[in-house]
C-alpha positions, 0 to 999 in steps of 0.5 A: 202204843209201843209195837212190842206191847201190841204184839204181846196183846195180840198173843193173849187175845184168844184167852181174853176174849172168852173171859170178857164174854163170860164176865159180860154175860154173868154181869148182864144176867145178874143185873137183870135179875137184881132189877126184876126181883125185890127180895134179897137174902143180904142187902138191897137193890142198890148194894147188889147193882154196885157190887155186880158192876164193880166186882165184875166176875166175882160180884155176879157169882156172889149175887147168885150164891148168897144174895139171890132171895126166894122167888 
């Protein structure tokens, strides 16, 4: 890797770490919820697992806003 690229990455690291932590927390929380519950407003379990993992931040937000079924 180019030393200049490494220094640029280190500059953005304080901003990237919180975003990555938020994304991982949202993804894990949504996956746990998807796998524990059987009722969804839209779609099924497989669809929501794929969306949560592939769409990263947007997938869990979509699940919690439009996909989560009644408890």
